[in-house]
C-alpha positions as CSV (number, residue, x, y, z in Angstrom):
1,M,42.0,-68.5,-8.1
2,N,38.6,-70.6,-9.1
3,K,40.2,-72.4,-11.2
4,K,42.7,-73.7,-9.6
5,W,40.5,-74.9,-6.3
6,I,38.2,-75.9,-9.2
7,T,41.0,-78.2,-10.1
8,I,41.5,-79.5,-6.5
9,G,38.7,-80.0,-5.6
10,I,38.4,-82.6,-8.5
11,L,41.3,-84.1,-7.9
12,I,40.2,-84.4,-4.0
13,I,37.6,-86.8,-5.5
14,T,38.8,-88.7,-7.6
15,L,41.2,-89.7,-5.2
16,V,38.3,-90.1,-3.0
17,L,36.3,-92.4,-5.4
18,T,40.3,-93.8,-6.5
19,A,41.2,-94.8,-2.6
20,R,37.4,-96.4,-2.0
21,E,37.5,-98.5,-5.4
22,L,40.1,-100.0,-4.4
23,T,38.8,-101.5,-1.3
24,L,36.4,-103.3,-3.4
25,L,39.0,-105.7,-5.5
26,P,38.7,-108.9,-5.0
27,D,41.5,-109.6,-1.7
28,G,41.7,-113.7,-2.1
29,N,38.3,-113.6,1.1
30,L,34.6,-114.5,1.4
31,H,33.1,-112.1,2.6
32,T,29.3,-112.1,3.4
33,Y,27.5,-109.0,4.4
34,I,24.1,-109.0,6.1
35,L,22.9,-105.6,5.2
36,D,21.6,-103.5,7.3
37,V,17.7,-103.1,6.0
38,G,16.1,-103.5,8.6
39,Q,12.7,-105.6,9.2
40,G,13.8,-107.9,6.5
41,D,16.1,-109.9,4.8
42,S,19.6,-109.4,2.9
43,I,22.3,-111.6,2.4
44,L,25.9,-110.1,-0.1
45,I,28.0,-113.2,-0.5
46,V,31.5,-112.3,-2.5
47,T,33.8,-114.9,-3.5
48,P,37.6,-114.6,-3.5
49,S,38.0,-113.6,-6.8
50,G,34.7,-110.5,-6.1
51,K,31.5,-113.6,-8.0
52,Q,28.4,-111.7,-6.2
53,I,25.6,-113.9,-4.9
54,L,23.0,-112.3,-3.6
55,I,20.1,-113.7,-1.1
56,D,16.6,-111.8,-0.7
57,G,15.7,-108.1,-1.3
58,G,14.7,-106.6,2.1
59,P,12.0,-104.8,2.8
60,D,12.3,-101.5,1.1
61,L,14.7,-100.3,-1.9
62,A,17.2,-100.1,0.9
63,T,19.0,-102.9,-0.7
64,L,20.1,-100.8,-3.9
65,E,21.9,-98.7,-1.8
66,Q,23.5,-100.9,0.3
67,L,24.8,-102.9,-2.4
68,G,25.9,-99.9,-4.0
69,K,28.1,-99.2,-0.2
70,R,30.3,-102.5,-1.5
71,M,30.5,-103.5,-4.9
72,S,32.3,-101.6,-7.6
73,F,30.9,-98.5,-9.4
74,F,31.8,-100.3,-12.5
75,D,30.4,-103.6,-10.9
76,R,26.6,-104.3,-12.8
77,S,26.8,-107.8,-12.7
78,I,25.4,-110.3,-10.3
79,D,26.2,-114.4,-10.5
80,L,23.7,-115.6,-8.5
81,V,20.6,-114.0,-7.4
82,A,18.6,-116.4,-4.4
83,L,15.0,-115.3,-3.0
84,T,14.2,-117.5,0.2
85,H,10.5,-117.4,0.0
86,P,8.0,-114.5,-1.1
87,H,7.5,-112.2,1.4
88,V,8.0,-108.6,1.1
89,D,10.0,-108.4,3.6
90,H,13.1,-110.9,1.6
91,M,12.4,-109.7,-1.6
92,T,11.0,-105.8,-2.3
93,A,14.2,-104.4,-3.6
94,L,14.6,-107.7,-5.9
95,P,12.9,-106.6,-9.3
96,D,15.0,-103.3,-9.5
97,V,18.0,-105.3,-8.7
98,L,17.3,-107.0,-12.1
99,K,16.8,-104.0,-13.8
100,R,20.5,-102.3,-12.8
101,Y,22.3,-105.5,-12.9
102,D,23.1,-107.9,-15.0
103,V,21.8,-111.2,-13.3
104,G,23.2,-114.9,-14.9
105,N,21.0,-116.6,-12.1
106,L,18.0,-116.9,-9.7
107,L,18.0,-119.4,-6.8
108,I,14.1,-119.2,-6.3
109,A,11.1,-122.2,-5.6
110,M,8.6,-120.8,-8.1
111,T,5.7,-120.8,-4.7
112,E,2.6,-119.3,-5.7
113,S,2.2,-116.4,-4.0
114,E,-0.5,-112.8,-5.5
115,N,2.4,-110.2,-3.3
116,S,2.9,-107.6,-6.7
117,R,7.1,-107.1,-6.1
118,Y,6.8,-110.7,-6.7
119,K,5.3,-110.9,-9.7
120,S,6.8,-108.1,-11.1
121,F,10.0,-109.7,-10.2
122,L,8.6,-113.1,-12.1
123,A,7.6,-110.7,-15.1
124,E,11.1,-109.3,-15.4
125,A,13.1,-112.3,-14.9
126,S,11.3,-113.8,-17.7
127,N,11.9,-110.3,-20.2
128,Q,15.2,-111.3,-19.4
129,N,15.1,-114.6,-19.8
130,I,17.7,-115.2,-17.0
131,R,18.5,-118.5,-16.3
132,V,16.1,-120.6,-13.0
133,I,17.8,-122.5,-10.3
134,L,15.2,-124.6,-8.6
135,P,16.4,-125.4,-5.3
136,N,17.2,-129.8,-4.9
137,P,18.0,-131.1,-2.0
138,N,19.6,-133.0,-4.2
139,E,22.0,-130.6,-6.4
140,D,24.5,-128.5,-4.7
141,V,25.6,-125.3,-6.7
142,D,28.4,-124.9,-7.3
143,I,28.7,-121.4,-7.5
144,G,33.1,-121.3,-7.8
145,D,36.6,-120.3,-5.5
146,G,35.9,-123.1,-3.8
147,I,32.0,-122.4,-2.6
148,I,29.5,-124.5,-2.7
149,L,26.0,-123.9,-1.9
150,D,24.1,-127.1,0.0
151,V,20.7,-126.9,-0.8
152,I,19.0,-128.1,2.5
153,H,15.0,-127.2,1.8
154,P,12.4,-127.1,0.7
155,C,11.8,-130.5,-0.3
156,S,10.0,-132.1,-2.9
157,Y,7.2,-133.4,-0.8
158,C,6.5,-131.2,2.6
159,D,3.6,-129.5,2.4
160,L,3.9,-126.2,4.6
161,D,3.3,-122.6,4.6
162,T,4.9,-119.8,2.8
163,N,7.6,-119.2,6.4
164,N,8.6,-122.8,6.5
165,S,8.7,-123.3,2.3
166,S,11.5,-121.0,2.6
167,V,14.6,-121.9,0.5
168,V,17.4,-123.1,3.7
169,L,21.3,-122.5,1.7
170,R,24.8,-123.7,3.7
171,A,27.5,-121.7,2.6
172,L,30.8,-124.4,2.3
173,Y,34.2,-122.5,1.6
174,K,37.2,-125.4,3.2
175,E,36.7,-125.1,7.2
176,H,33.9,-123.0,7.0
177,S,30.3,-123.6,7.0
178,I,27.8,-120.3,7.4
179,L,23.9,-121.9,7.7
180,L,21.6,-120.0,6.2
181,T,17.4,-119.8,7.1
182,G,15.6,-117.8,5.8
183,D,11.8,-117.7,8.0
184,I,11.3,-121.2,8.3
185,E,9.7,-122.1,12.0
186,E,9.8,-125.2,13.8
187,E,7.8,-127.0,12.3
188,A,10.4,-127.2,9.0
189,E,13.2,-127.2,11.9
190,L,12.1,-130.4,12.9
191,S,11.7,-131.5,8.9
192,I,14.9,-130.4,8.4
193,L,15.9,-132.9,11.4
194,R,14.4,-135.7,9.8
195,S,15.6,-135.7,6.6
196,G,19.9,-136.1,8.4
197,A,20.6,-133.6,6.5
198,D,24.4,-132.2,7.7
199,I,23.5,-129.0,8.6
200,S,26.6,-128.6,11.4
201,S,27.5,-124.9,10.5
202,N,30.5,-122.5,12.2
203,I,27.6,-119.3,11.3
204,L,24.0,-119.4,11.6
205,K,21.8,-116.6,10.5
206,A,18.8,-116.8,12.7
207,A,15.6,-117.8,11.3
208,H,12.5,-115.0,11.2
209,H,14.2,-112.1,12.6
210,G,15.0,-113.9,15.7
211,S,11.1,-115.0,15.9
212,R,10.4,-116.9,18.9
213,T,8.4,-119.6,16.7
214,S,12.4,-120.2,15.2
215,S,15.5,-121.0,15.9
216,S,14.7,-124.5,18.3
217,T,16.6,-125.9,21.4
218,G,16.9,-129.2,18.8
219,F,17.5,-127.2,15.7
220,L,20.5,-125.1,17.5
221,L,22.3,-128.5,19.0
222,E,21.9,-129.7,15.6
223,V,23.5,-126.6,13.9
224,S,26.0,-125.9,16.9
225,P,27.3,-122.8,15.4
226,K,29.9,-120.4,17.3
227,Q,27.9,-117.3,16.3
228,A,24.2,-116.1,15.2
229,L,23.0,-113.3,13.3
230,I,20.3,-111.7,13.7
231,S,18.8,-109.4,10.4
232,V,16.9,-107.5,12.5
233,G,14.9,-103.9,12.4
234,E,14.8,-101.1,15.3
235,D,12.5,-101.0,17.0
236,N,9.8,-103.4,14.9
237,S,6.3,-103.8,15.7
238,Y,7.1,-108.4,16.8
239,G,9.1,-108.0,19.0
240,H,12.5,-109.2,17.1
241,P,14.5,-110.8,18.2
242,S,12.9,-112.9,20.8
243,P,14.0,-112.6,24.2
244,E,13.5,-116.8,24.2
245,V,14.9,-116.5,21.4
246,I,18.4,-114.4,23.0
247,A,18.9,-116.8,25.6
248,R,18.4,-119.8,24.4
249,L,21.8,-118.5,22.2
250,N,22.9,-117.7,25.3
251,D,22.5,-120.7,28.1
252,M,24.4,-122.5,24.3
253,N,27.5,-120.1,24.3
254,I,26.4,-118.4,21.4
255,S,27.6,-115.4,20.3
256,I,24.8,-113.0,18.5
257,K,25.3,-109.8,16.4
258,S,22.1,-108.4,15.1
259,T,21.9,-105.5,12.1
260,K,20.0,-103.7,15.1
261,D,22.5,-103.3,17.2
262,D,25.8,-103.8,15.2
263,G,24.2,-102.2,11.2
264,T,25.4,-104.3,8.4
265,I,27.5,-106.8,9.8
266,H,30.5,-108.3,7.7
267,I,32.3,-112.0,8.0
268,S,35.9,-112.2,5.8
269,L,36.3,-115.8,6.2
270,K,40.2,-116.6,4.2
């Protein structure tokens, strides 16, 4: 009798795991996940053929848990890891990501920082001899599957602080576009507007967790998104997202989703 129930239990577990793996197979759509990692940023993009792009690594190791939920148990490769800037709320899990996954490329601005996790990240990347792509607004990053990462910022001649030096990417796929803004504030937004770069996008990942220092009116008008996504922790000490930013988005009829209210945000584009 015991052997019978053990066999049944093993069969049930096998069926559950198989069903889960089947749901993670490529389905021909572009999937973007604003991962629920608390007060920080971590974004996973999965291409129609199953390539993975990770942008930022959150404030702790929650990114690893979130990746485990959205990647096959047997999939240990990430095609590109991008770091917008070396603040702990955007990169704490990244050294461990490099150890756990076979990462093909890094997109990183090589900003100077005394952050110990950043130093560990760079050391691990060097030890593994991972190819580094320096963000250049004059050079797009072709991911394949019809997906282009248009590098908007930072500019080589800008003298800006760490937040305002965040790498800003515009993900392009068919008629869709998603603007990923790191932690830029109004100073960088103005610099981008002055550059004349095309930042019009259907979807905006609101900068700096919805801080009042970001998402200025002029910037939002130029982006003209239908939807704004905010990565933010519940009951955070910063008061993010700012009521001013929420009001601004509402006044412009931009729908809002936040990880604080909605958990991991999943956008699927055909």
